[in-house]
C-alpha positions as CSV (number, residue, x, y, z in Angstrom):
1,M,61.1,95.4,83.1
2,I,61.5,98.4,85.4
3,V,64.8,99.6,86.9
4,N,65.5,102.0,89.8
5,G,66.5,105.6,89.1
6,L,69.8,105.2,90.8
7,I,71.6,102.8,88.4
8,S,75.1,101.5,88.0
9,S,77.2,101.7,84.8
10,G,75.9,98.5,83.5
11,S,72.3,99.5,83.6
12,Y,69.8,101.3,81.3
13,A,71.2,104.3,79.5
14,I,70.0,106.3,76.5
15,A,72.3,105.8,73.6
16,S,73.3,108.6,71.3
17,A,73.3,108.3,67.5
18,G,75.3,111.5,67.1
19,N,75.8,115.1,68.3
20,P,72.9,117.3,67.5
21,P,73.7,120.7,66.0
22,G,72.4,122.5,69.1
23,L,74.8,120.7,71.5
24,L,77.8,123.2,71.3
25,P,75.7,126.4,71.4
26,A,73.6,124.9,74.3
27,R,76.8,124.1,76.2
28,E,78.3,127.6,75.5
29,Q,75.2,129.4,76.5
30,M,74.6,127.4,79.7
31,A,78.2,127.9,80.7
32,L,77.9,131.7,80.1
33,S,74.6,132.0,82.0
34,L,75.5,129.8,85.0
35,G,79.0,131.2,85.3
36,W,77.6,134.7,85.4
37,H,74.6,134.1,87.5
38,I,76.3,132.0,90.2
39,I,78.3,135.1,91.4
40,L,75.0,137.0,92.0
41,A,73.5,133.9,93.6
42,C,76.3,134.0,96.1
43,F,75.4,137.5,97.1
44,G,71.8,136.5,97.5
45,V,72.9,133.8,100.0
46,A,75.6,135.6,102.0
47,F,75.0,139.4,101.7
48,P,71.8,139.6,103.8
49,T,73.6,137.9,106.7
50,M,76.5,140.4,106.6
51,I,74.1,143.3,106.3
52,Y,72.2,141.9,109.4
53,V,75.4,141.8,111.4
54,V,76.3,145.4,110.8
55,H,72.7,146.6,111.1
56,R,72.3,144.8,114.4
57,R,75.6,146.3,115.7
58,G,74.3,149.7,114.7
59,I,71.1,149.3,116.6
60,R,72.6,147.7,119.7
61,R,75.5,150.1,120.1
62,N,74.0,153.1,118.4
63,D,76.8,152.9,116.0
64,R,76.3,155.3,113.1
65,I,79.2,153.8,111.1
66,A,77.6,150.3,111.2
67,L,74.2,151.7,110.3
68,G,75.7,153.6,107.4
69,L,77.3,150.4,106.1
70,A,74.0,148.6,106.4
71,R,72.2,151.3,104.5
72,R,74.7,151.4,101.7
73,W,75.1,147.6,101.5
74,S,71.3,147.3,101.2
75,K,71.3,149.5,98.1
76,V,74.2,147.5,96.6
77,A,72.2,144.3,97.3
78,A,69.2,145.8,95.6
79,V,71.2,146.5,92.4
80,L,72.7,143.0,92.4
81,F,69.3,141.5,93.1
82,A,67.7,143.4,90.2
83,I,70.4,142.1,87.8
84,G,70.2,138.6,89.2
85,A,66.5,138.6,88.6
86,V,67.1,139.1,84.9
87,S,69.8,136.5,84.6
88,G,67.7,134.0,86.7
89,T,64.7,134.5,84.4
90,I,66.9,133.8,81.4
91,L,68.1,130.6,83.0
92,S,64.6,129.4,83.7
93,F,63.8,129.6,80.0
94,E,67.1,128.1,79.0
95,M,66.5,124.8,80.8
96,G,63.7,124.0,78.4
97,L,65.0,125.8,75.3
98,L,68.5,124.3,75.4
99,W,67.9,120.9,77.1
100,P,64.5,119.7,75.9
101,G,65.6,116.1,76.2
102,L,66.1,116.6,79.9
103,M,63.2,118.8,80.8
104,G,60.7,117.0,78.5
105,R,61.5,113.7,80.0
106,F,62.3,114.5,83.6
107,G,60.2,117.6,84.1
108,D,57.9,115.8,86.6
109,V,60.9,114.8,88.6
110,L,62.5,118.2,88.7
111,G,59.4,120.4,88.8
112,L,59.1,120.6,92.6
113,P,62.5,122.2,93.4
114,F,62.2,124.7,90.5
115,A,58.7,125.7,91.7
116,L,59.9,126.2,95.3
117,E,62.9,128.2,94.0
118,G,60.5,130.5,92.3
119,I,58.5,131.0,95.5
120,S,61.7,131.7,97.4
121,F,62.7,134.3,94.8
122,F,59.4,136.2,95.3
123,V,59.7,136.0,99.1
124,E,63.2,137.4,98.9
125,A,62.1,140.2,96.6
126,I,59.2,141.1,98.9
127,F,61.3,141.4,102.0
128,L,64.1,143.1,100.2
129,G,61.6,145.7,99.1
130,I,60.2,146.1,102.6
131,Y,63.8,146.4,104.0
132,L,64.8,149.1,101.5
133,Y,61.6,151.1,102.0
134,G,61.8,150.6,105.8
135,W,64.8,152.9,106.4
136,D,63.6,155.8,108.6
137,R,60.0,154.5,108.3
138,M,59.9,151.4,110.6
139,P,61.0,150.7,114.2
140,P,64.6,149.7,114.1
141,R,64.2,146.1,115.4
142,R,61.2,145.4,113.2
143,H,63.1,146.8,110.3
144,L,66.1,144.6,111.1
145,A,63.9,141.5,111.3
146,M,63.0,141.9,107.6
147,L,66.5,140.6,106.8
148,I,65.8,137.2,108.4
149,P,63.2,135.9,105.9
150,M,65.1,137.6,103.1
151,G,68.2,135.7,104.0
152,F,66.5,132.4,104.5
153,A,64.7,132.7,101.2
154,G,68.0,133.2,99.4
155,I,69.5,130.2,101.1
156,F,66.5,128.0,100.5
157,G,66.3,129.0,96.9
158,T,69.9,128.1,96.4
159,F,69.2,124.7,98.1
160,C,66.4,124.1,95.6
161,V,68.7,124.7,92.6
162,L,71.5,122.7,94.2
163,S,69.1,119.8,94.7
164,V,68.6,119.6,91.0
165,N,72.3,119.6,90.3
166,A,72.9,117.0,93.0
167,W,70.1,114.9,91.5
168,M,72.0,114.9,88.2
169,N,75.0,113.4,90.0
170,A,72.9,111.0,92.1
171,P,69.6,110.4,90.2
172,T,66.8,108.9,92.3
173,G,63.0,109.4,92.9
174,F,61.8,107.7,89.7
175,R,61.8,104.5,87.8
176,I,62.4,103.9,84.1
177,A,60.2,101.3,82.3
178,A,61.5,99.0,79.7
179,D,60.2,101.3,77.0
180,G,62.2,104.2,78.4
181,T,59.3,106.1,80.0
182,V,59.8,107.7,83.4
183,T,57.4,106.3,86.0
184,D,56.7,106.2,89.7
185,V,58.0,109.7,90.2
186,N,58.7,110.8,93.8
187,P,59.7,114.5,93.6
188,W,60.5,114.8,97.3
189,R,62.9,111.9,97.1
190,A,64.4,113.4,94.0
191,M,64.8,116.8,95.7
192,F,66.3,115.3,98.9
193,N,68.6,112.9,97.1
194,D,71.7,111.3,98.6
195,A,74.2,114.0,97.2
196,V,72.3,117.2,98.1
197,W,73.4,117.9,101.6
198,L,77.1,117.8,101.1
199,Q,76.9,119.6,97.7
200,F,74.7,122.3,99.2
201,A,77.0,122.8,102.2
202,H,80.0,123.1,99.9
203,M,78.2,125.8,97.9
204,W,76.8,127.6,100.9
205,V,80.2,128.0,102.5
206,G,81.6,128.9,99.1
207,A,79.1,131.7,98.8
208,F,80.2,133.3,102.1
209,M,83.8,132.8,101.0
210,L,83.3,134.6,97.7
211,V,81.2,137.4,99.0
212,G,83.4,138.0,102.1
213,F,86.6,138.2,100.0
214,V,85.0,140.4,97.3
215,I,83.6,142.9,99.7
216,A,86.8,143.0,101.8
217,A,88.7,143.6,98.6
218,V,86.6,146.7,97.8
219,Y,87.5,148.2,101.1
220,A,91.2,147.1,100.8
221,V,91.3,149.2,97.6
222,G,90.0,152.2,99.5
223,M,92.6,151.7,102.3
224,L,95.4,151.5,99.6
225,K,94.2,154.9,98.5
226,G,94.7,156.3,102.0
227,R,91.1,156.0,103.3
228,R,92.0,154.2,106.6
229,D,89.1,155.5,108.7
230,E,86.8,153.4,110.9
231,H,84.3,153.1,108.1
232,H,86.7,151.3,105.9
233,R,88.1,149.2,108.7
234,M,84.7,147.9,109.6
235,G,83.7,147.5,106.0
236,F,86.8,145.3,105.6
237,T,86.7,143.4,108.9
238,V,83.1,142.2,108.9
239,P,83.1,140.4,105.5
240,F,86.7,139.2,106.2
241,V,85.5,137.4,109.3
242,F,82.9,135.6,107.3
243,A,85.5,134.8,104.6
244,T,87.9,133.5,107.3
245,V,85.4,131.0,108.7
246,A,84.4,129.9,105.2
247,A,88.0,129.6,103.9
248,L,89.0,127.4,106.9
249,L,85.9,125.2,106.8
250,Q,85.8,124.8,103.0
251,P,88.8,122.4,102.7
252,L,87.2,120.0,105.1
253,L,83.8,120.0,103.3
254,G,85.6,119.7,100.0
255,H,87.6,116.7,101.2
256,V,84.4,114.9,102.5
257,L,82.6,115.7,99.2
258,G,85.6,114.3,97.3
259,L,85.4,111.0,99.2
260,Q,81.8,110.8,98.2
261,T,82.7,111.5,94.6
262,G,85.1,108.6,94.6
263,D,82.4,106.2,95.6
264,R,79.7,107.6,93.4
265,Q,81.5,108.9,90.3
266,P,84.9,107.1,89.9
267,A,85.4,108.5,86.4
268,K,85.2,112.0,87.7
269,L,87.7,111.2,90.5
270,A,90.1,109.6,88.0
271,A,90.0,112.8,85.9
272,M,90.4,115.0,88.9
273,E,93.5,113.1,89.9
274,L,94.6,112.5,86.3
275,S,94.9,108.9,87.2
276,L,95.4,106.5,84.3
277,N,95.4,103.1,86.0
278,T,93.6,102.0,89.1
279,E,96.2,101.5,91.8
280,Q,96.7,101.2,95.5
281,R,99.0,103.7,97.2
282,A,98.4,106.0,94.3
283,P,100.6,109.1,93.8
284,L,99.2,112.6,93.9
285,N,99.8,114.2,90.4
286,V,100.3,117.9,90.7
287,G,99.9,119.7,87.4
288,G,100.6,117.7,84.2
289,F,98.6,116.9,81.1
290,L,97.3,113.8,79.5
291,V,98.8,113.6,76.1
292,D,98.0,110.7,73.7
293,G,97.1,108.5,76.7
294,H,100.3,109.3,78.6
295,L,100.8,111.5,81.6
296,R,103.2,114.4,80.9
297,W,105.0,117.0,83.0
298,A,103.3,116.1,86.3
299,L,104.9,116.3,89.7
300,S,104.0,112.9,91.2
301,I,104.1,112.6,95.0
302,P,104.1,108.9,96.0
303,R,101.1,107.5,98.0
304,L,99.7,111.0,98.7
305,G,96.9,110.5,96.1
306,S,95.4,107.6,98.0
307,I,95.7,109.5,101.3
308,I,93.9,112.6,100.0
309,A,91.4,111.1,97.5
310,R,90.4,108.0,99.5
311,N,91.3,108.8,103.1
312,S,93.4,105.7,103.2
313,F,97.0,104.5,102.8
314,T,95.9,101.5,100.8
315,R,92.5,102.1,99.0
316,S,92.7,102.3,95.3
317,V,92.3,105.5,93.2
318,P,90.3,104.7,90.1
319,G,91.9,105.0,86.7
320,L,90.6,106.4,83.4
321,N,91.7,103.2,81.6
322,D,89.0,101.3,83.5
323,V,86.3,103.7,82.1
324,P,84.9,103.0,78.6
325,A,86.4,105.5,76.1
326,D,83.0,107.0,75.3
327,Q,82.3,107.6,79.0
328,R,85.4,109.5,80.0
329,P,85.2,113.2,80.9
330,P,87.7,115.7,79.4
331,A,90.5,114.8,81.9
332,N,92.8,117.7,81.4
333,L,90.1,120.4,81.9
334,V,88.7,118.6,85.0
335,H,92.2,118.1,86.5
336,W,93.3,121.7,86.1
337,S,90.0,123.2,87.2
338,F,90.1,121.0,90.3
339,Q,93.7,121.8,91.2
340,S,93.1,125.5,90.5
341,M,90.2,125.4,93.0
342,V,92.3,123.6,95.6
343,G,95.3,125.7,95.1
344,I,93.4,129.0,95.4
345,G,91.4,127.7,98.4
346,T,94.6,126.8,100.1
347,A,96.2,130.1,99.4
348,L,93.2,132.0,100.8
349,A,93.1,129.8,103.9
350,L,96.7,130.7,104.5
351,L,96.0,134.4,104.0
352,V,93.3,134.5,106.6
353,A,95.4,132.4,109.0
354,L,98.2,134.9,108.6
355,F,95.9,137.9,109.3
356,W,94.5,136.5,112.5
357,L,97.8,135.2,113.7
358,A,99.3,138.7,113.3
359,R,96.3,140.2,115.1
360,W,96.8,137.7,118.0
361,R,100.4,139.0,118.2
362,K,99.1,142.6,118.3
363,Q,100.1,143.4,114.7
364,D,97.7,145.3,112.5
365,L,98.2,144.0,108.9
366,L,95.7,146.6,107.7
367,Q,98.6,149.1,108.1
368,H,100.7,147.1,105.6
369,R,100.3,147.8,101.9
370,L,101.5,144.3,100.9
371,F,98.7,142.6,102.9
372,L,96.1,145.0,101.5
373,R,97.3,144.2,97.9
374,L,97.0,140.5,98.7
375,A,93.5,141.2,100.1
376,V,92.6,142.9,96.8
377,I,93.8,139.9,94.8
378,A,91.9,137.6,97.1
379,G,88.5,138.9,95.8
380,P,88.8,137.8,92.2
381,L,90.7,134.7,93.2
382,A,87.7,133.6,95.3
383,V,85.5,134.1,92.2
384,I,87.9,132.0,90.1
385,A,87.9,129.2,92.7
386,L,84.2,129.0,92.8
387,E,84.0,129.0,89.0
388,A,86.7,126.3,88.8
389,G,84.8,124.2,91.3
390,W,81.7,124.3,89.1
391,V,83.7,123.4,86.1
392,T,85.0,120.4,88.0
393,T,81.5,119.4,89.0
394,E,79.8,119.8,85.6
395,V,82.6,118.8,83.1
396,G,83.6,115.9,85.4
397,R,80.1,114.4,85.0
398,Q,80.4,114.3,81.2
399,P,79.3,112.7,79.0
400,W,76.2,112.4,81.2
401,V,73.7,115.1,82.0
402,V,72.0,112.6,84.4
403,W,74.6,110.2,85.7
404,H,74.5,106.9,83.7
405,I,70.9,107.7,82.7
406,L,70.9,110.4,80.0
407,R,73.8,111.6,77.9
408,T,74.3,115.3,77.3
409,T,74.1,114.8,73.5
410,D,70.6,113.3,73.9
411,A,69.4,116.1,76.2
412,A,70.5,119.0,73.9
413,S,68.2,120.7,71.4
414,P,68.5,119.6,67.8
415,S,68.1,123.2,66.6
416,S,71.1,125.0,65.0
417,W,69.4,128.3,65.6
418,L,70.7,128.2,69.2
419,W,73.7,130.1,68.0
420,L,71.4,133.1,67.6
421,S,70.1,132.6,71.2
422,Y,73.7,132.3,72.4
423,A,74.7,135.6,70.7
424,L,71.7,137.4,72.2
425,A,72.4,136.1,75.6
426,F,76.0,137.2,75.3
427,V,74.9,140.7,74.4
428,V,72.5,140.8,77.3
429,Y,75.1,139.6,79.8
430,V,77.7,142.1,78.6
431,G,75.1,144.9,78.8
432,M,74.1,143.9,82.3
433,T,77.8,143.7,83.4
434,I,78.5,147.2,82.0
435,G,75.3,148.5,83.6
436,A,76.1,147.0,87.0
437,V,79.6,148.5,86.9
438,V,78.3,152.0,85.9
439,V,75.6,152.0,88.5
440,L,77.8,150.8,91.4
441,R,80.6,153.2,90.5
442,S,78.0,156.0,90.3
443,M,76.7,155.1,93.8
444,A,80.2,155.0,95.2
445,R,81.1,158.4,93.6
446,R,77.9,160.0,95.1
447,W,78.6,158.5,98.5
448,R,82.1,160.0,98.4
449,A,80.5,163.4,97.6
450,G,78.4,163.1,100.8
451,E,75.1,162.0,99.4
452,E,73.4,159.3,101.4
453,D,69.8,158.9,100.2
454,L,70.6,158.5,96.5
455,A,66.9,159.3,95.7
456,T,65.5,158.2,92.4
457,P,62.4,159.5,90.5
458,Y,60.5,156.4,91.3
459,G,61.7,155.3,94.7
460,P,61.4,156.4,98.4
461,G,62.7,159.8,99.0
462,A,61.8,161.0,95.5
463,G,59.0,163.5,96.3
464,P,58.1,166.2,98.8
465,A,56.0,163.8,100.8
466,D,58.9,161.5,101.3
467,E,61.3,164.4,102.1
468,S,58.8,165.5,104.8
469,A,58.6,162.1,106.2
470,A,62.4,162.0,106.4
471,S,62.5,165.3,108.2
472,D,59.8,164.1,110.7
473,N,61.7,160.8,111.3
474,T,60.2,158.9,114.2
475,S,61.7,155.5,113.5
476,G,64.3,155.7,116.1
477,Y,67.3,155.8,113.7
478,P,69.8,158.6,113.8
479,T,68.8,161.2,111.3
480,A,72.2,161.3,109.6
481,V,75.3,159.2,109.3
482,D,78.4,160.7,110.9
483,D,80.5,161.4,107.8
484,T,83.6,162.6,109.5
485,G,86.2,160.6,107.7
486,T,83.7,157.8,107.1
487,S,81.6,158.9,104.2
488,T,82.5,156.5,101.5
489,I,82.6,153.0,100.1
490,R,85.5,152.8,97.8
């Protein structure tokens, strides 16, 4: 007998005889790696577009401040890309090392998007290198054009990775024979599964939201320290515009994705809403915990749960009591991560609405320290919201790594030595975090001191030949950045 890869709860599933010793370290290491890498992936998606905007403005308006921002942001992007290359390489090995039950069995299904993501990575690296080297060496418009394939490569690479995650939520593109073997593999169908487009759109917009708020927060710190020049105002405003669009669009995308989740993964929706019993006109439970099978300390708003979760006054919200006990996700963690994401997202949307409403009324909130403090806080809050969203997605799918096909316990490695791997990964990520902070702070300090080229012993501008080329600049760019009051990223 052969069954389709997209199966209901009563269909074929791989049973678990017990938790392997590698399950907990595999989960811990994957959470660490993905939680760390996802922030850098956001910069790979959104940062090239923001650099393109300021670079294009600099060329079209002969704006030295905008060109200075583009030059500096490109060097920050290079640092983040280099660190992301390391963490991404670690992740590629972790999939097989930590989850042999998944990759060994479904490698043929998932190989295509992983291969295309690798190609996208190299395309992005190539054009980033050309863009970095092209300053003062290429005609301005041709140099600007290097950002286009770089940006698209980052977006497509993210789509490829998201397609794998979406496939775990909506598996298709294969069949399982009666003996459990995977047959009739269609990798294109698996990659372009039913869940990929909404999940990718949610992540794509989330990337611009995170990067926009984080970069704006950097310049808000500078303005709080008294650096209220045009450099800082532009450095704040450009990413804040992107963050504004993303923050206002994201609730709509999240709502539509939530409606899809209710139809496809009712157990996840029940945990998100902390709903015990399936009921019509269900209340919205704000806060609260599930304790010994009872809902405690929640603020229940009548009927609002059905309206928000099901887009209806009468449709039922599924309850955890209708889900077999061994197929329920950790409800409290899913509920609080989901509500943290929604609460932060709502607060950030209100913040950007306040800023532009004040601007429409001819009030400049960048002159108000309270708003600048809120803008600084918005940066880390955007990171927390993104991480909370991924906790909701991944923990809410438990106990399945492939929805109703493969349990997480059966996908994990049986090796207890994974604790050593986890310890090594932890040391590597701590080291990379420290290294990134040290390098970026050093760059900022040197920019404040008036250095622009930041030459290295191995890069462009390092030797006499490069210095001569810079002095004989024929690229069409201004030979220096106007540093009068505009010489820093802080």
